C-alpha positions in Angstrom: -28.4 -17.6 -36.1 -26.6 -20.2 -38.4 -24.6 -23.1 -37.3 -21.2 -21.6 -37.9 -21.9 -18.9 -35.2 -23.2 -21.9 -32.4 -20.1 -23.9 -33.5 -17.8 -20.8 -33.0 -19.4 -20.9 -29.0 -18.7 -24.2 -29.1 -15.0 -24.1 -30.0 -14.6 -21.4 -27.6 -16.1 -23.3 -24.5 -14.2 -26.3 -25.4 -11.0 -24.4 -25.3 -12.1 -23.5 -21.8 -13.1 -26.8 -20.7 -9.7 -28.5 -22.1 -7.5 -26.0 -20.7 -9.1 -26.5 -17.2 -8.9 -30.3 -17.2 -5.3 -30.0 -18.1 -5.0 -27.7 -15.0 -3.9 -24.7 -17.1 -4.9 -21.2 -16.0 -8.1 -19.6 -17.7 -7.4 -16.8 -20.0 -10.6 -14.8 -21.2 -8.6 -11.8 -22.7 -10.8 -9.2 -20.6 -9.2 -7.7 -17.5 -10.2 -10.1 -14.5 -10.0 -7.1 -11.9 -12.7 -5.6 -12.7 -16.3 -6.7 -12.7 -17.3 -7.4 -16.0 -14.4 -9.3 -16.4 -15.4 -11.7 -13.6 -19.0 -11.6 -15.0 -17.8 -12.8 -18.3 -15.7 -15.4 -16.5 -18.8 -16.7 -15.0 -20.9 -16.7 -17.9 -18.5 -18.4 -20.2 -17.5 -21.4 -17.6 -21.5 -21.6 -16.5 -22.5 -22.1 -20.5 -19.7 -24.4 -20.9 -20.8 -26.4 -18.1 -24.5 -26.4 -17.7 -25.5 -25.1 -21.3 -23.4 -26.1 -24.2 -23.5 -29.8 -23.8 -27.2 -30.0 -23.7 -27.5 -27.5 -26.4 -25.4 -29.7 -28.6 -27.2 -32.7 -27.9 -30.7 -30.8 -28.8 -29.5 -29.9 -32.2 -27.3 -33.1 -33.0 -30.4 -35.6 -32.0 -33.7 -34.0 -32.1 -35.8 -35.0 -35.4 -36.6 -30.5 -36.0 -34.2 -28.8 -37.7 -35.7 -25.4 -36.5 -35.9 -24.0 -33.1 -36.3 -20.4 -31.7 -34.1 -19.0 -29.1 -36.0 -19.5 -25.8 -37.3 -22.8 -27.0 -33.5 -24.1 -27.8 -31.9 -22.5 -24.7 -34.9 -24.4 -22.7 -34.1 -27.8 -24.4 -30.8 -27.1 -23.9 -30.6 -26.2 -20.2 -32.9 -29.0 -19.4 -30.8 -32.1 -21.1 -27.8 -30.6 -19.6 -29.1 -31.0 -16.7 -29.7 -34.5 -17.2 -25.7 -35.2 -18.6 -24.7 -32.8 -15.7 -26.6 -35.4 -13.0 -25.3 -38.5 -15.1 -21.6 -37.1 -14.6 -22.2 -36.8 -11.1 -23.3 -40.5 -10.5 -20.1 -41.9 -12.9 -17.7 -39.1 -10.6 -18.9 -40.4 -6.9 -19.8 -44.3 -7.9 -16.1 -44.7 -10.1 -14.2 -42.1 -8.3 -13.0 -40.1 -11.0 -11.7 -36.5 -10.7 -13.2 -33.2 -12.1 -10.6 -33.0 -14.5 -12.0 -36.4 -16.4 -15.9 -34.7 -16.3 -14.7 -32.0 -18.0 -12.7 -34.1 -20.4 -15.8 -36.3 -20.7 -17.8 -33.0 -21.3 -15.2 -31.8 -24.0 -15.3 -35.2 -26.1 -19.3 -35.1 -25.8 -19.4 -31.5 -26.9 -17.0 -32.1 -30.1 -18.6 -35.1 -31.2 -22.5 -33.8 -31.2 -21.0 -30.3 -32.6 -19.7 -32.4 -35.9 -23.4 -34.0 -36.1 -24.9 -31.0 -35.1 -23.0 -28.8 -38.2 -23.7 -32.0 -40.3 -27.8 -31.5 -39.9 -27.5 -27.4 -40.3 -30.6 -26.9 -37.4 -31.1 -23.6 -37.5 -31.9 -21.2 -34.5 -33.9 -18.0 -34.9 -35.0 -15.1 -32.9 -38.6 -14.2 -33.2 -39.4 -10.4 -33.1 -41.9 -11.4 -30.0 -39.2 -13.1 -28.0 -36.5 -9.8 -28.0 -38.6 -8.0 -25.2 -38.2 -11.6 -22.9 -34.7 -11.8 -23.7 -33.9 -8.1 -22.7 -35.6 -8.6 -19.6 -33.9 -11.5 -18.4 -31.0 -10.1 -19.4 -31.1 -6.9 -17.4 -32.6 -9.5 -14.3 -29.7 -11.6 -14.6 -27.4 -8.6 -14.7 -29.1 -7.3 -10.9 -29.0 -10.7 -9.6 -25.3 -11.0 -10.5 -24.3 -8.0 -8.5 -26.6 -8.7 -5.4 -25.5 -12.2 -5.7 -26.7 -15.3 -2.9 -25.7 -15.1 0.8 -24.1 -17.6 2.7 -24.4 -16.7 6.0 -26.1 -19.5 7.5 -25.0 -23.1 8.1 -27.2 -24.6 5.7 -25.4 -22.7 2.8 -21.9 -23.1 4.3 -22.6 -26.7 4.1 -23.6 -26.7 0.0 -20.3 -24.5 -0.5 -18.2 -27.1 1.2 -19.2 -30.1 -0.3 -18.9 -28.1 -3.8 -15.2 -26.9 -3.1 -14.5 -30.3 -2.0 -16.0 -32.0 -5.3 -14.2 -29.6 -7.1 -10.7 -30.3 -5.7 -11.0 -34.2 -5.0 -9.2 -36.5 -7.1 -11.2 -39.7 -5.9 -15.3 -38.3 -4.7 -16.9 -41.2 -3.2 -20.4 -41.7 -0.9 -17.8 -41.3 2.5 -15.5 -38.1 1.4 -17.7 -35.5 -0.4 -19.3 -34.4 3.2 -16.9 -31.9 5.5 -17.0 -34.5 8.2 -15.1 -37.5 8.0 -16.6 -40.7 7.0 -20.2 -39.2 6.9 -22.6 -40.1 3.9 -24.3 -37.0 2.9 -28.0 -37.0 3.0 -27.9 -36.7 -1.0 -25.1 -39.3 -2.2 -25.2 -37.7 -5.8 -25.7 -34.0 -5.5 -26.0 -33.0 -9.1 -26.3 -28.8 -8.5 -23.0 -28.9 -5.9 -21.3 -30.8 -8.9 -22.8 -28.5 -11.3 -21.1 -25.8 -9.2 -18.0 -27.7 -9.0 -17.4 -28.2 -12.4 -18.2 -24.4 -13.2 -15.5 -23.0 -10.3 -12.9 -25.5 -11.9 -13.3 -24.0 -15.8 -13.4 -20.7 -14.5 -10.4 -21.0 -12.3 -12.4 -19.6 -9.2 -13.2 -20.4 -5.3 -16.6 -22.5 -5.1 -18.0 -19.9 -2.9 -17.5 -17.2 -5.4 -19.1 -19.6 -8.0 -22.1 -20.3 -5.4 -22.7 -16.8 -4.9 -22.7 -15.5 -8.4 -24.7 -18.3 -10.0 -28.1 -17.2 -8.6 -28.4 -15.4 -11.8 -28.3 -18.6 -13.6 -30.6 -20.5 -11.5 -33.3 -17.5 -12.1 -32.8 -17.5 -15.8 -32.6 -21.2 -15.8 -35.9 -21.6 -13.9 -38.0 -18.7 -16.3 -36.7 -20.7 -19.1 -38.0 -23.9 -18.4 -41.4 -22.4 -17.1 -41.7 -20.4 -20.7 -40.8 -24.1 -22.2 -43.6 -26.2 -20.2 -46.2 -23.7 -20.4 -45.7 -23.4 -24.1 -46.0 -27.1 -24.5 -48.9 -27.5 -22.4 -50.9 -24.7 -23.3 -49.4 -24.5 -27.4 -49.5 -21.0 -26.8 -46.3 -18.6 -27.6 -47.6 -15.6 -25.9 -49.4 -17.4 -22.8 -46.2 -18.7 -22.1 -44.2 -15.1 -22.4 -46.8 -13.8 -20.1 -46.2 -16.3 -17.5 -42.7 -16.0 -17.3 -43.1 -12.2 -17.0 -45.1 -12.5 -14.0 -43.6 -15.3 -12.5 -42.5 -13.8 -8.9 -41.4 -16.7 -6.9 -38.6 -17.2 -9.4 -37.6 -13.9 -9.5 -37.3 -12.9 -5.5 -35.1 -10.4 -5.6 -35.0 -9.9 -1.9 -34.0 -13.4 -1.3 -31.3 -15.4 -0.6 -31.8 -18.4 -2.7 -33.5 -18.6 -6.4 
């Protein structure tokens, strides 16, 4: 997969981000009254917020000029989580709205896309990774269908905070919690803000995003595990084996991943 393909993906995600920031309804050219439409909606919104910014940062600034797909995906997620945490801190500390965060992400993506295109970094798909990618895809579909439960108080608190972060025009330490003037245990909740931005970009309630992001958390955990084992042992097959046998991240009978 060469650079023009990545740039095309970035442009699509940038359109989603810009339209959401302008409070315009998101249109994905697929019927949203069917499960496939909603699955694509969640997937595109998640990629635009959680993965593309980090991916472009890696492609633009990493000294290497070639990556394989799983390596690139894992590094993009790791950097994306870091960028999201910085934006979370900024939004709560300086009281800016989710629309401002989306605009910042869009600008960041545009700047890094230009630099990545100039460097012409290549992303390749080795044959030995095809099986693992297929397993992750099937697992993601299954976990999307099963979703995450929100039938206890802790889950409902998470949903409430994500919903507030998605709509508060000026979030602060004292208004993101559902109870007035109570400072939340985690003053800068990055995962909650990530769910909130995905909900805004996808034009969906935070409770729906919370339930349907289960495959993202699982696949992200497996990709990061794959990357850690690979770099620690310098062995691709060992990393693939560790990913395939990891049962903790793929708890199919649990409400959390």
